[in-house]
C-alpha positions as CSV (number, residue, x, y, z in Angstrom):
1,M,0.0,0.0,0.0
2,K,1.4,3.4,-1.1
3,L,1.9,6.1,1.5
4,I,-0.3,9.2,1.5
5,A,1.7,12.4,0.9
6,H,0.2,15.5,2.5
7,I,1.0,18.9,1.0
8,A,0.0,21.3,3.7
9,T,0.8,24.7,2.3
10,I,0.7,26.6,-1.0
11,S,4.5,27.3,-0.9
12,E,5.2,23.6,-0.3
13,Y,3.3,22.8,-3.5
14,N,5.0,25.5,-5.4
15,D,8.4,24.3,-4.3
16,K,7.5,20.8,-5.4
17,I,7.0,21.9,-9.0
18,D,9.7,24.6,-8.7
19,I,7.7,27.8,-9.2
20,E,7.8,31.1,-7.3
21,T,5.4,31.7,-4.5
22,L,3.8,35.1,-5.1
23,H,1.3,34.9,-2.2
24,P,1.4,32.5,0.7
25,L,-2.3,31.6,0.5
26,V,-3.0,31.6,-3.2
27,S,-1.3,30.2,-6.2
28,F,-2.1,30.1,-9.9
29,I,-0.1,27.7,-12.0
30,D,0.2,27.5,-15.8
31,F,1.6,24.0,-16.2
32,S,3.1,24.8,-19.6
33,N,5.7,26.9,-17.7
34,V,6.5,24.0,-15.4
35,E,9.5,21.8,-16.0
36,P,8.6,18.3,-17.3
37,Q,7.7,16.0,-14.4
38,K,9.7,12.7,-14.2
39,R,7.1,10.2,-13.1
40,E,6.1,6.7,-13.9
41,R,2.6,5.1,-13.6
42,E,4.0,2.6,-11.1
43,S,5.3,5.3,-8.8
44,A,2.0,7.2,-8.4
45,E,1.1,7.9,-4.9
46,A,-2.0,9.1,-3.0
47,V,-1.9,12.7,-2.0
48,S,-4.0,15.1,0.0
49,F,-3.8,18.9,0.0
50,G,-4.3,21.3,2.9
51,F,-6.0,23.8,0.6
52,Y,-8.7,24.0,-2.1
53,S,-7.4,22.9,-5.5
54,I,-9.0,23.4,-8.9
55,F,-7.5,21.9,-12.0
56,L,-8.3,22.8,-15.5
57,K,-6.7,20.2,-17.6
58,E,-5.9,20.4,-21.3
59,D,-4.4,16.9,-21.9
60,T,-5.8,13.4,-21.9
61,N,-2.8,11.4,-20.6
62,C,-3.5,12.2,-17.0
63,E,-5.7,10.2,-14.6
64,I,-7.0,11.2,-11.2
65,K,-8.4,8.6,-8.8
66,Y,-10.6,9.6,-5.8
67,G,-12.1,6.9,-3.7
68,R,-13.0,3.9,-6.0
69,N,-13.6,6.1,-9.1
70,S,-11.2,7.4,-11.7
71,Y,-11.5,10.0,-14.4
72,D,-9.5,10.3,-17.6
73,Y,-9.4,13.9,-18.5
74,Q,-10.9,15.3,-21.7
75,Q,-9.8,18.6,-22.9
76,G,-11.4,21.6,-21.0
77,T,-12.6,19.9,-17.8
78,L,-12.5,21.3,-14.3
79,V,-11.9,19.1,-11.2
80,F,-12.5,20.5,-7.7
81,I,-10.7,19.0,-4.6
82,A,-11.4,20.1,-1.1
83,P,-8.7,20.2,1.6
84,H,-7.8,16.7,2.9
85,Q,-9.5,14.7,0.2
86,I,-7.2,11.8,-0.8
87,V,-6.6,11.5,-4.5
88,S,-4.1,9.7,-6.7
89,I,-2.8,11.6,-9.7
90,I,-1.3,9.3,-12.3
91,E,0.7,10.7,-15.2
92,D,2.1,8.7,-18.1
93,G,5.7,8.8,-19.2
94,E,9.1,9.5,-17.7
95,N,9.1,13.1,-18.9
96,Y,5.5,14.0,-18.6
97,Q,4.8,17.7,-19.5
98,P,1.5,18.7,-18.0
99,T,-0.7,21.3,-19.6
100,G,-3.6,23.3,-18.3
101,Y,-3.9,25.3,-15.1
102,A,-4.4,25.1,-11.4
103,L,-5.9,27.5,-8.9
104,L,-5.0,26.8,-5.3
105,F,-6.2,28.8,-2.2
106,H,-5.8,28.1,1.4
107,P,-8.8,28.0,3.9
108,D,-7.0,30.8,5.9
109,L,-7.5,33.2,2.9
110,I,-11.2,33.1,3.2
111,K,-11.7,33.1,7.0
112,G,-13.9,36.0,8.0
113,T,-15.1,36.6,4.5
114,S,-18.4,36.0,2.8
115,L,-16.8,33.2,0.8
116,G,-15.6,31.6,4.0
117,Q,-19.1,31.6,5.4
118,H,-20.6,30.1,2.2
119,I,-17.8,27.8,0.9
120,R,-19.8,24.7,1.8
121,E,-22.5,25.8,-0.6
122,Y,-20.1,25.0,-3.5
123,Q,-20.8,21.3,-3.2
124,F,-18.8,20.4,-6.3
125,F,-15.7,20.4,-4.0
126,S,-17.0,17.0,-2.7
127,Y,-18.1,15.6,-6.1
128,D,-16.2,12.6,-7.3
129,V,-13.6,13.1,-10.0
130,H,-15.7,11.4,-12.7
131,E,-18.3,14.1,-12.0
132,A,-16.0,16.8,-13.4
133,L,-17.3,20.0,-15.0
134,H,-17.0,19.8,-18.8
135,L,-16.6,23.3,-20.2
136,S,-18.0,24.6,-23.5
137,K,-15.6,26.9,-25.5
138,Q,-17.4,30.0,-24.3
139,E,-17.4,28.8,-20.7
140,K,-13.7,28.0,-20.9
141,K,-13.0,31.5,-22.3
142,L,-14.9,33.1,-19.4
143,I,-13.1,30.9,-16.8
144,Q,-9.7,32.0,-18.3
145,E,-10.8,35.7,-18.0
146,C,-11.4,35.0,-14.3
147,F,-7.9,33.4,-14.0
148,K,-6.3,36.5,-15.7
149,K,-7.8,38.8,-13.0
150,I,-6.5,36.5,-10.3
151,V,-3.0,36.4,-11.8
152,F,-3.0,40.2,-12.3
153,E,-3.7,40.7,-8.6
154,L,-1.1,38.1,-7.5
155,K,1.5,40.0,-9.4
156,Q,0.8,43.2,-7.4
157,S,2.5,44.0,-4.2
158,I,0.5,42.6,-1.2
159,D,-1.4,45.4,0.5
160,K,-4.6,45.9,2.6
161,H,-6.7,45.4,-0.5
162,S,-5.1,42.2,-1.8
163,K,-7.2,39.7,0.3
164,K,-10.6,41.4,-0.6
165,I,-9.8,41.5,-4.3
166,L,-8.4,38.0,-4.5
167,V,-11.3,36.5,-2.5
168,S,-13.9,38.4,-4.6
169,N,-12.4,37.1,-7.9
170,I,-12.2,33.5,-6.5
171,E,-15.9,33.8,-5.4
172,L,-16.9,35.1,-8.9
173,F,-15.1,32.2,-10.5
174,L,-16.9,29.7,-8.2
175,D,-20.2,31.3,-8.9
176,Y,-19.6,30.9,-12.6
177,C,-18.8,27.2,-12.0
178,T,-22.1,26.8,-10.1
179,R,-23.9,28.2,-13.2
180,F,-22.0,25.9,-15.6
181,Y,-22.8,22.9,-13.4
182,D,-26.5,23.8,-13.6
183,R,-26.1,23.9,-17.4
184,Q,-24.4,20.5,-17.3
185,F,-27.3,19.0,-15.4
186,I,-29.6,20.2,-18.1
187,T,-27.6,19.2,-21.1
188,R,-27.1,15.7,-19.7
189,E,-30.9,15.4,-19.0
190,H,-31.2,12.0,-20.7
191,A,-28.5,10.5,-18.5
192,N,-29.9,12.2,-15.4
193,T,-33.4,10.9,-16.1
194,G,-31.8,7.4,-16.1
195,V,-30.4,8.0,-12.7
196,V,-33.8,9.1,-11.3
197,E,-35.4,5.9,-12.8
198,K,-32.7,3.8,-11.2
199,F,-33.1,5.6,-7.9
200,D,-36.9,4.7,-8.0
201,I,-36.1,1.0,-8.7
202,L,-33.5,0.9,-5.9
203,L,-36.0,2.5,-3.5
204,N,-38.6,-0.1,-4.3
205,D,-36.1,-2.9,-3.9
206,Y,-34.8,-1.5,-0.6
207,F,-38.2,-1.6,1.0
208,Q,-39.1,-5.0,-0.4
209,S,-35.9,-6.5,1.0
210,E,-34.5,-7.0,4.5
211,N,-32.3,-3.9,4.2
212,P,-34.4,-1.7,6.4
213,Q,-34.0,-4.2,9.3
214,A,-30.4,-5.0,8.5
215,I,-29.0,-1.6,7.6
216,G,-31.5,0.8,9.0
217,I,-33.3,3.9,7.6
218,A,-32.7,4.5,3.9
219,T,-30.0,7.2,3.5
220,V,-28.9,9.4,0.6
221,A,-25.3,8.1,0.9
222,F,-26.5,4.5,0.5
223,F,-28.3,5.2,-2.9
224,A,-25.5,7.5,-4.1
225,N,-23.0,4.7,-3.5
226,E,-25.3,2.2,-5.3
227,L,-25.3,4.5,-8.3
228,N,-21.6,5.1,-8.1
229,L,-22.0,8.8,-7.5
230,S,-20.9,11.1,-4.7
231,A,-23.7,12.0,-2.2
232,N,-23.6,15.7,-3.0
233,Y,-23.6,15.2,-6.8
234,F,-26.4,12.7,-6.5
235,G,-28.4,15.1,-4.2
236,D,-27.9,18.0,-6.6
237,L,-28.9,15.9,-9.6
238,I,-32.1,14.7,-8.0
239,K,-33.0,18.2,-6.9
240,K,-32.5,19.5,-10.4
241,E,-34.6,16.7,-12.0
242,T,-37.4,16.4,-9.5
243,G,-37.5,19.7,-7.6
244,K,-37.1,17.7,-4.3
245,S,-34.0,16.8,-2.4
246,A,-32.9,13.2,-2.4
247,L,-33.8,13.0,1.3
248,E,-37.3,14.4,0.6
249,Y,-37.6,11.8,-2.2
250,I,-36.7,9.0,0.2
251,H,-39.2,10.4,2.8
252,L,-41.9,10.3,0.2
253,K,-41.2,6.7,-0.5
254,I,-41.2,5.9,3.3
255,I,-44.6,7.6,3.7
256,E,-46.0,5.8,0.6
257,T,-44.8,2.4,1.9
258,A,-46.0,3.2,5.5
259,K,-49.5,4.0,4.2
260,E,-49.8,0.6,2.6
261,L,-48.5,-1.2,5.7
262,L,-51.0,0.7,7.9
263,F,-53.9,-1.0,6.2
264,D,-52.6,-4.2,7.8
265,T,-54.3,-4.0,11.2
266,G,-52.3,-7.0,12.4
267,K,-49.2,-4.8,12.7
268,S,-48.7,-2.2,15.3
269,V,-47.3,1.2,14.4
270,S,-44.1,0.3,16.3
271,E,-43.8,-2.9,14.1
272,I,-44.2,-0.9,11.0
273,A,-41.6,1.6,12.1
274,Y,-39.1,-1.2,12.7
275,E,-40.0,-2.7,9.4
276,L,-39.1,0.6,7.7
277,G,-35.8,0.7,9.4
278,Y,-36.5,3.0,12.4
279,K,-34.8,2.1,15.6
280,Y,-37.1,4.5,17.5
281,P,-40.8,4.4,16.5
282,Q,-41.4,7.9,17.7
283,H,-39.0,9.2,15.0
284,F,-41.2,7.5,12.3
285,T,-44.4,8.9,14.0
286,R,-43.0,12.4,13.9
287,L,-42.0,12.2,10.2
288,F,-45.4,10.7,9.3
289,K,-47.3,13.5,11.0
290,Q,-45.1,16.1,9.4
291,Q,-45.7,14.7,6.0
292,V,-49.3,13.6,6.2
293,G,-50.9,15.9,8.9
294,Y,-52.1,12.9,10.9
295,S,-50.3,10.5,13.2
296,P,-50.0,6.9,11.9
297,N,-52.8,5.7,14.1
298,E,-55.1,8.6,13.2
299,Y,-54.4,7.9,9.5
300,R,-55.1,4.2,10.0
301,F,-58.5,4.7,11.8
302,L,-59.6,7.4,9.4
303,N,-58.9,5.3,6.3
304,L,-60.4,2.1,7.8
305,D,-63.6,4.0,8.6
306,I,-63.8,5.3,5.0
307,S,-63.1,1.9,3.5
308,Q,-65.8,0.2,5.6
């Protein structure tokens, strides 16, 4: 098993590829200006960064692995890596010359700023690498304009305005990426519809199996894993396609299943709750009343009266 290399600081990363550090908390790298990297596929190691990393790759002979998934770059794709995520970057050839760009910024840069307060809203930092952002030519041009503004500021002397300007430009860049991801969800509508259909099938299978008793309450993470997607990407996709969060979608299925089970008067509400994966029946009762407006027992007696 290969060791995990941790690169904690921006300057440490810059030293590793032999470029000048212009700012201790931000770096922009044009890989065409970096000396060829002497690496072999067999020597690839896992690495984690102590900072946010965004890579815009222009070549196809580079592979990134994150978790159990891998992504072979196409030209013009963006990959976002949050601090302390573990990835393996594998590059072919003894004298590999990378192309493309990297934007790196340390969490300390955004502390106390609007971006620092909202950084978790940019959920694509926790997407898997095979869920990268594929840029159109126009989008790529706009991203490069954002990069130019960041580079311009990095080349100025650091003063009291530097942090605000840098953070504002990084936030603008991330907002554009959010817009482009929304576009990607739309343009891949056919594939996304397939995911929703598979989600429905998995939900039905889950509640017709022993999984609720064996595993517990159905979770977003479980179904994302079954579909080979990260939980955040899966959640965003379901929200875009259905207008409901993945958790809301699961809750609707729980309520639908519970309503059917409540017609069986031979089962108590507690037994139904356990059958649906709830360890504590009162949690099921609370969800049911929130969703339906009646407690499970009230719903049962109301509908039994109507059916008789």
